[in-house]
N, C-alpha and C positions, 0 to 999 in steps of 0.2 A: 504493500500500500504505499502510495507516494505521500509524504508527510509535509513537504514544503512547497510553496508557490515557486514556479521555475522562473518567474520574473522578478519577484522581490524577496524570495527566500523566507517569507513569513509563514509561520506554522498554519497548516490547513485544518479546518474544522470539518468532521463528517457528522451528519445528522441521521441516526438510526432510530426511526419511529416505528410504532406498531405495525403499520401497514407494510414496512420493509420486512419486518420479521415473519409476518404471517404469509407473505407471498413468496418468501425464500428467493428473492431476487439477488442475482449476483452483484458483488460489490464493484461499483465503477470508480476507477481511480480518478482523482481531481488533480489538476495541474495548475490551476489559477485560482488565487484567493478571490473573495467577492470584491475587494477594493480594486484589484488590477482588472478583473473582468468588467467592471463597470465603465472602464475607460475605452472599451471597444463598441463600436456601434454595428449592431447586426442589421442586415438589409432585408433578411426574408419575411419580416412582418411590416415592412414599409413599402410605400409607392416608389417604384424604380422605373428607369428607362427600360422598355421591353426589348431594346436592341443590345444594351451593353451591361444593364444591371445597376447603373449608378443611381443615387438618389434623385427623384423626380417629383416635384410637388404635385403635379397633375398625373403622374404615371405615363407621360407622353415621350416620345422620341426626343433625345437630347440633341444639341447642335452637332456633336460628333458623329451621331448615328445618321442625322440627315446628310451629312457630308458623305458617309459611307454609301448611302443609298444611291448616290450619283455615280459610284465607281463599281459597287458590288452587286451582283445579281440578287442576292438576298442577304439580310442580316444574320449574324450568328446567333442571335438571341441569347447572349450570355447571361448566366446567372452567377451572382457573387453572394457570398455569405457575410462578408463584413465590408464596412467602408474603408478604403485606404486613407481617407482624408482625416486622420487623427494622429496625433503624436504617438499614441500607443502602438498603432499597427505599423507606422514607419520605423519605430524603435524596435519593435518585435522582428521585422523582416531584416533590419540591419544586423541584429545579433544572430538571427537564424541563418540568413542566406549569405551575408557578406562577411560576418565574423565566423561563421562555420560552427555554430553551437548546435550540434545535431540532437541534443536532448530537446530542444524546443519544438521538434516536430510534434511532440505529444500534446502541446498546448491546444492545438486545434484539430488534430488529427482525426479523432473520432467524430466531433461535430461536422467536419467538412466531408468526410466520407459518408455519414448518414444523410447529409444534405444532398449529396450526389446521387446516392441510390434512391432516395425519396423522389427526386425529380427525373431521373433516368434509370429505372430499375433494370438490372441485368436480365431478369426474366423476360423483359420485353425486347430483348435482343441488342441492347446497347453495349458497345465496346468502349473501354476507357482508355484513351491514348494520351499519355503525358507529354508535355513539351520537353524536349531534350535540352541539355546544357552543352556548351562546347568543352573540349578536352581541357583546355587551360583553366577554366573555372572549376571543373570537376576535380582536377589535379590539386588545385589550391585549397578547394572547400573540403574535398573528400567525398562529395555525395551530390546527387541531384535533389534539390530541395523539394521539387513537385513530387518525385517518387517517394521521398521521405514522408510527406504529408498524406499520400494516397496509399501507403503500403498496405492498408487493410483491404484494399480492392484488388480484383484480377485485373492486372494491367496488360495492355497490348502494345508493346513498344515497337512501333513500326516507323518512327521518325528518327532521324540523326542529323546532327549539325554538319553542314559542309566545312571542310577544313581550309579555312582561310587564315593567312598570316596577317597579323596586325589588326585584326578585327576590333572595332570599337563597340564596347558592350551598350545594350539598349539603355541601361540605367545612367550612362554617361551622355546620352543623347537628349536634345531638346525635341519638341513635338514635330517640328518641320523635319529635322535629321532622322527621326524615327520613321516618319512617313515615307521617306526616300530609300529606306533600307531595302536592299535587294534580297531575292528569295534566299534565306539561309538554310533551308532544309532539303534533305534527300529522303527518299522513301527506301526503307531497309527491309521491309517484310516481304512475305511471299505474295504472289499475284492473287491468290485466293482469300488472303487473311481478312481483307476488309471489303471484298468485292460485293457490292449490293447490301453492305451492312450499315447499320446506324452507328455513328461514332460521336463520342463526347470527348472534346479535347480538355485537358486539365492543365491549369497554370495557376501560379501563385497570385499574380497581379494582372488585372486589365488596365492598361494605361491608355494607349490610343488605339489599341486593337490590331496594330500592324502584325505583330507576331502571330497571333491566332488566325487572322486572315490569310496570312502565308501558309501557315499549317494546313488550313482548310483547303487552299488551292492545290496542294500536294495530294491530299487525301482523295479529293473529288477526281483528280487526273488518274488516280489508281482505283477508281471504281466504287468509292464510298457513296451509298445512296443518299445519306443525310448526315450533315455535321453540325453539331451544336458545341457549346462550350461552357465550362464552369470554373470560376476562378475564386480563390480564397478571399480575394478583395477587389474592389474597384474604386 
């Protein structure tokens, strides 16, 4: 049983009520204290843009998705569990993704996997395809942050990064630079693996959508019938 919050190291409190004892439910580990959890904004119970999942007062398409409609045949209809626009989420991803604290995958792992399965059940034929990372990042960090977050799911790893020297990471680019990024992915699976299948792309952050739309283009070229996406944050 995890005893301390992974973000602030405060002791965690578990509540065992009568209902828990009577139903014999398994103990679910906690990784965030209530104080830290309150600093993150969940999006699954709020009005969001149907194209990318960002907060939207009216639940209408945001300006980013209106621009995507001009160049993409259809929107990804990305779903996101949390808002990226908080210091808590930015700090979490900095520690997990860039500083390489692999333990932090547990903070949102179960929540995110449950969210993915709820929206795109594997029993309905959905395949889960994680966005890959380049070899340099994987060597420095030691892991793919998306696979770490989604390791409770059956993953179909059919995308790989093209090996390009001197590649500038997306996190270092502004919006205009991101949108001009060339196709960074190759297809690495078999011809039958995604043919006429429904696919869900998985990533940690949706920023401009450029990465996910590139990934969708590769999958559609290799026969995917339908491609959607789910990100931890937007």
